[in-house]
VMD Tcl script that draws the C-alpha trace (Angstrom):
set ca {
  {29.48 -22.15 10.05}
  {26.83 -23.21 12.52}
  {25.92 -21.32 15.66}
  {26.34 -23.59 18.67}
  {24.37 -23.07 21.86}
  {27.41 -21.95 23.81}
  {28.32 -19.28 21.28}
  {24.99 -17.56 21.80}
  {25.70 -16.96 25.48}
  {29.41 -16.29 25.12}
  {29.05 -13.60 22.42}
  {25.67 -11.87 22.78}
  {27.29 -8.52 21.97}
  {27.77 -9.62 18.35}
  {24.04 -10.02 17.84}
  {23.15 -6.92 19.85}
  {25.53 -4.86 17.69}
  {24.01 -6.24 14.48}
  {20.49 -5.30 15.52}
  {21.60 -1.80 16.52}
  {23.09 -1.19 13.04}
  {20.24 -2.60 10.96}
  {16.46 -2.56 11.49}
  {14.76 -5.94 11.92}
  {13.81 -7.70 8.71}
  {11.26 -10.35 7.81}
  {13.26 -12.94 5.84}
  {12.05 -15.96 3.87}
  {14.54 -18.84 3.85}
  {13.94 -21.47 1.17}
  {16.22 -24.51 1.35}
  {15.46 -28.23 1.34}
  {18.40 -28.97 3.65}
  {17.01 -28.73 7.18}
  {20.36 -28.04 8.85}
  {21.18 -25.17 6.49}
  {17.70 -23.70 6.86}
  {17.91 -24.01 10.64}
  {21.37 -22.44 10.90}
  {20.35 -19.45 8.78}
  {17.09 -19.04 10.70}
  {18.84 -19.29 14.06}
  {21.49 -16.74 13.11}
  {18.96 -14.27 11.70}
  {16.63 -14.71 14.68}
  {19.47 -14.06 17.13}
  {20.23 -10.89 15.17}
  {16.65 -9.73 15.79}
  {15.07 -10.63 12.47}
  {11.80 -12.45 11.87}
  {12.15 -15.64 9.83}
  {9.76 -17.62 7.64}
  {10.98 -21.01 6.42}
  {10.10 -23.13 3.40}
  {11.58 -26.49 2.37}
  {10.57 -26.29 -1.29}
  {9.27 -24.05 -4.05}
  {5.63 -24.66 -3.20}
  {6.27 -23.52 0.37}
  {8.05 -20.42 -0.89}
  {5.13 -19.48 -3.14}
  {2.68 -20.03 -0.28}
  {4.74 -17.79 2.01}
  {4.75 -15.00 -0.58}
  {1.08 -15.22 -1.45}
  {-1.36 -12.82 0.23}
  {-2.70 -12.55 2.89}
  {0.74 -13.39 4.35}
  {2.80 -10.53 5.73}
  {5.27 -8.95 3.30}
  {8.79 -10.34 3.13}
  {11.75 -7.95 3.23}
  {14.36 -10.33 1.84}
  {14.58 -13.87 0.46}
  {17.33 -16.48 0.75}
  {16.62 -18.96 -2.02}
  {18.38 -22.25 -2.74}
  {18.83 -22.79 -6.47}
  {18.11 -26.53 -6.43}
  {15.03 -27.75 -4.62}
  {13.06 -31.00 -4.90}
  {10.36 -29.26 -6.94}
  {12.55 -26.74 -8.78}
  {16.01 -26.91 -10.29}
  {15.96 -24.05 -12.75}
  {15.04 -20.36 -12.82}
  {11.25 -20.77 -12.94}
  {10.92 -20.54 -9.16}
  {13.20 -17.50 -9.03}
  {11.07 -15.80 -11.70}
  {7.89 -16.58 -9.77}
  {9.42 -15.34 -6.51}
  {10.53 -12.10 -8.20}
  {7.01 -11.62 -9.60}
  {5.37 -12.16 -6.20}
  {7.87 -10.02 -4.26}
  {9.47 -7.60 -6.75}
  {10.74 -5.22 -4.05}
  {12.35 -7.97 -1.94}
  {16.02 -8.60 -2.66}
  {16.85 -12.24 -3.35}
  {20.09 -13.89 -2.29}
  {20.56 -17.09 -4.24}
  {22.51 -19.86 -2.50}
  {23.88 -22.77 -4.45}
  {26.30 -25.65 -4.24}
  {26.03 -26.07 -8.01}
  {27.43 -22.75 -9.11}
  {28.52 -22.11 -12.66}
  {28.97 -19.11 -14.90}
  {25.62 -19.94 -16.54}
  {23.77 -20.05 -13.22}
  {25.45 -16.84 -12.04}
  {24.66 -14.88 -15.18}
  {21.12 -16.26 -15.37}
  {20.43 -15.36 -11.74}
  {21.84 -11.87 -12.06}
  {19.86 -11.30 -15.26}
  {16.72 -12.18 -13.29}
  {17.40 -9.58 -10.61}
  {19.19 -11.54 -7.89}
  {20.96 -9.22 -5.44}
  {23.80 -11.66 -4.69}
  {24.87 -15.26 -5.23}
  {26.36 -17.14 -2.30}
  {28.21 -20.41 -2.84}
  {27.75 -23.25 -0.36}
  {29.32 -23.71 2.08}
  {29.20 -20.16 3.43}
  {29.47 -18.31 6.72}
  {25.92 -17.69 7.94}
  {27.09 -14.73 10.02}
  {28.08 -12.88 6.83}
  {24.60 -13.48 5.42}
  {23.04 -11.22 8.06}
  {25.00 -8.18 6.93}
  {24.46 -9.03 3.27}
  {20.68 -9.13 3.74}
  {20.67 -5.87 5.70}
  {22.73 -4.14 3.00}
  {20.44 -5.52 0.31}
  {17.38 -4.11 2.05}
  {18.94 -0.73 2.74}
  {19.82 0.03 -0.87}
}
mol new
graphics top color blue
foreach p $ca { graphics top sphere $p radius 0.5 }
foreach p [lrange $ca 0 end-1] q [lrange $ca 1 end] { graphics top cylinder $p $q radius 0.2 }
display resetview
């Protein structure tokens, strides 16, 4: 689901309530699909979180490499132009071991699910998904 401009002004209490329940997070969103990246970033920003975006694996690695500010949580697309296996996930986990990773994929399978969970992914979200539910998922992941 995408957040439309009118929804922001018609339902500001939704976002105010979310920020009252959960402290603000710094979230890295890694997805090569601009519209998906934008919709996640917009939803998280409206909920009071800080967002860093990357369109590919190289951008994700750069965002996680010092001296950049620490990342609280990561939303990572499984298939990217420069990565379509678990190597990027392994590198991300090594660079940010304390940051929960939510893997998003349109190419889900039992192999991908088990491989991701074995590599420490907090949750796997199948595309398409409701971006509003992602906010709570990330907050729960960071509060554990």
